[in-house]
N, C-alpha and C positions, 0 to 999 in steps of 0.2 A: 470576506472582504473586510479590510480594516475600517474602523469607524472614525479614524483620525482624518481630518481634512488636510489637504496638501497646502503648504504655505511656502512662499518664496523666502529664502534666507539671505540676509545681508552679509556681505563679505567684510570682515574687519581688515584693518591695515596690515596685520601680520599674516594674512592669508587664511586664517581659520574662519569658519562660519559662526555667526552670532544669531541667536534667537532670543528675543526679549531681554537683551543685554547680557546674555551668558554665552561663553565660548563653547562651541561644539568641538570637544577634544577628540571625537571619533574621526575627524577629518585631518589629514596631514597638513601641517602648517610650516614645517621647517624647510625652507627653500634656500638652496645654495646661492649666495650673493657674491659674485666675483668682485675683487677690489683692483689691485694693481697686477700687472703681468708678473708671472712667477717663473724664474729660471731654474730654481732648485727642485729636486725630485726626491721622493720617498719610495724605496723599493723593499720588498721582502723576498727571501729565498727559503724554500722548504723542499724536502725530498718527496718524490712521488710514491715512495714505498709505503707511505701512510695509507694509501688506497688499498694496498695488498692486505692490510690488517683488518679491513672491513669485510664482512662475510658475504653479504648480498649486494646485488646491483643497486637497490634502493639505498642501502647504507653508504655505498661508495659515492653515489650521486649526492646524497645529503651532506656528506663530509665536504665534497667540493663546494657545495652551496654555502656551507658555513664559512669557509675560507673566503669565498667571493663576497659574501655579505660583510665580513669584517673589513676587507680591503675597500669596499665601497663606502662604508660608514666612515672610515678613517682616512679616506682620500689617498690611497696607495696608487702610485703611478706605474709601478712595474712589479710583476710577480715572476720569479724565476723558479722553475720546477727542475731540480737537479736529481741526478741518479746517485744515491748514496751506497749502491751495491748491496742493499739489504733485501731486494726482491728479485726473483728470477724473471728475466725478460725472455719472452718467446715470440715468434712471429704471430701476428694477429690471426684470429680465426678467419675462416673462408669469407665471411660476410663483413670482415673488417673490425669485428668486435674486439676491444682491447682491455676491457675491465679486469680480466683475469690473466692476460698475457703480457701487458705492458702498462703498469700502473702510472708510469711517468707520462706517457702520451694520453692516457685516459683523463688524468687530472688536467693536463694542458688543454685537452679538447673541450672538456666541460667548462673550464674557466673562460676559455675564449668565447664559447657560445653565450654564456651568461653576460659577458661584458658587452656583446653586440646589441645595439638597439633593436627592439622587437620587430620593427617594420623591415629590417634588413635580413633577419635570420633565415627566412625561407629561401632567399636568393643565395646567401653566402654559406648556408649549412644544409646540404641535401640530407634527405632521410638517412639516419645512421643509427645502428644499435647502441652506440655509446650514449646517444642523446635521447633515448626512448622515453626517459622520465624527466629529462632536464627542464622541459616546459612547465612541469608542476612545481619546480623549486621556487622559493620566495624570490620575488622581483628585486633587482638591485636598484632600480629607479634612480639612476645617476643623472647628473645634469644634461648629458647628451642623449638620454632616453626621452626625447621631447615628444609631447603630444602635438597633433596637427595644428591646434589653435595657439600654441605657445610660441612667443617670439624670442628669437635668439639670433645674433649675427652669424653664428656658426651652426652647422648641422653635419651629421654623418649621412652619406648617400651611397647608393649603389648604381652602377652604370646599367641602363636598360638596353639601349641600342644606339648605334651611331646614326647621325642624320645630317643632311645638308643645312648649313647655316648661312648660305649666301656667298657670293663671290667665289664659288667653287670650293669653299672650305668645308671641312667635315667637323662636326661637333658631336656631342654626346648627350642624349636625353637621360636624366637621372631621376631616381626615386629617393627623396629625402624626407618623406613623411608629410609633405604639404599637399594641399588640394591643387595648387597650381603646378603646372609642368615646369620643371627646372632643367636648365641645360648648361653645358660648358661649350666654349667655342674651340675645344680641342678634342681629338679622338681619344677614347679610353676603352680598354678591353671590356667586353660585356661581363657583368657580374663582379667587376672590380669594386672594392670599397674605396671611397675617397672622402676626405674632409673638405667641406666647402664653406666659403664665406659669402653671405648674401649681401646685396646692396642695401645701404641705409634707407633709401627711398624705394618702396615697392608699390608700383602702380596697382591699385585695387581692381581696375577694369581689365588688366592684361591677363591673358590665359597662360602666358609664358614668362619666365623670369630667368635672366642670365646670371650665373654665379661665377665665383672664382675658386679654383682648386688651391688649397693651402696645405702646409705640413700638418700632420696629426698633432704636433706639439703647439701649433699656432694658438688655439684657444687658451692654452695655459700660459704660454710665453707672452702673448700680446695682450690678453684681457684678464688673465688670472682665473679662468674657469678650471674646475676639476673636470677633466674630460675622460674619466675612466682609466683603466689600467691596460698596459700591454702585457703580453705573456710570452715568455721564451723558455725553451728547454736548454739545460746544460748537462753535458755527459758526465760531469763529476763536480765535486765541491770546488776544486780549484778553478773550473771553467766558469763558475759564478762570477769570478773576478776577471779572469783573462778574456772572457767574451763580453764584458760589459759594453753596452752600446754608447755610453756617454764619454765624451772627450775627457781624457785624464782619469777615467775610471771613477770608482767610489772614493770620496775623500774621507768618509767616516764609515767604518764597518763595525757592526755590533753582533757578537756571537752570544747565544743564549745557552745556559747550562745550569743545572742545580749546583755545580761546583764554581760558579761565578760569584762576583761580588754583588752586593745589594744593588738592585736596579736604580734605587734613588740616588746613588752616588753620581750618576751622569747628569742629574738635574740640580745638584748642589753646587753652587758657584764657588763655595769654599773648599770643595774637594778636588783633588788632583785629577780625578776621573771625569770632571765636568766637561760636557760637550758645549763649546761655544756656539752660539746661533749664527755661525758664519759659513756653515758647510754648503756645498753645492749639490752633492749626490750622496745620500745616506742609504745604507742597506742594513737590514736586520735579518740575520740568518737563524733558522730554526732547525733542529735535528729531528730525526724520526724516533722510533721506539728505542733504539740503541744509542741515541744521541749523536752529536757531531764527531765523537771519537770514532764511531764505526765508519762514518763517511770519510774521515781522514785515512783510516786503515785500508779502505777500498780504493783510494786514489793513488794510482801508480806515480803520477807526476809529483805529488807531494811527498810520497815515500822516497823518491829518488833525491829530493832536495834535503832530506834528513829531518823534516819536521816531525816531531814526536808528540806534540801537545797541540790540540786544535786552537787553544787560546792564542797561540803564536800567530795565527792567521788574521786576528782581529785587532782593531784599535781599542775596543772595549769588550769585556767578557763578563756578562752579567747574569744574575739569578733573578728571574722574574717574580718568583713567589718564595721568598725565604721562609723556612719553617712550615712548608706545605703540609696540609693534613692528610692528603692522599699520597699513596706511595708513588704514583706517577701523575704527570700532567700531560694530557694528550696534545699532539701538535696543533690540532685545530683550536683547542682551548688556549694554548700558549700564544697563538696568533692574536686572539682577542685580548688577552692579558697584556701582551707585549705592546700592541699598538695603542691600547688605552694608556699604559704607563708612559709611552713615548710621546703622547699627545702634547704635554706641556713643552717639550723640546721642539716639536713641529710648530706649535703656535708661536713660540718665541722666534723661530726662524721666519715665519710668515710676517711677523711684525717688523722685521728689520728692513 
């Protein structure tokens, strides 16, 4: 038994604990603070073939976890997993396991699981061999991964069952991680995920709380919250752009390559490559082991158009680490480096 006596700790204004006037840095204190609504988005795209280059299941899962952590830290809104033709795709094993048969789906599957708030995972993700070690990966702890005692006007919920709400109408009982029962006055399919908005005034004595279903983009667009990332698969490099879910597509696309120009050029207002902080939807695309050149060569649609150099596909073609000391930079490392380097551009856009 420890000889130290237990003492209550005072919470400081920045969220960290203080004891005898000193800040306890062992406790997290960086809490996302929304400002104004945000219409612009940040996306990344990368090939699922990077999973095929990891040997064991644990390595494959850990690689996906590194990418998810980077995207959470730097507030990425969308991850696109595309097929660059560099990994053999086979039917899933009999139990559905895809780590060695379909690296694109495996990466998509694990990234989707990690983005989901923990209280929803059991309902939305049945037991699956792809996810057998995903629960042990580092937590993303994003703003929508709310604890039961945390207050936020928005929450992610899952439909539990339908129920009568009076006047012959059918509503839906939801689990959104609160101790109170929450319901919608509209029917929703069981186990469906839904983004909800809670009323400003919540009666403390009521056992039930009626909420409103909103678009998954509403927390970002209405209040400025970072609300996690969406994940989609693209069958090719060109499909990253042609299947873009945003109206008008990506207005700024950045390709990464050791043959590109210095990444700092897009941040330099005096350089012709400077990216003005007026974009709506920006995407940064990373290549696999063989680079984006291999993805271009495997893309029949691009080959038919006569594109011979991948830099022709992008508004900017940059080298993230000029004069790199290692012969190669792994894609999961490039994601961290690229998003960190892009941060001033994103901050400038957020400030507009």
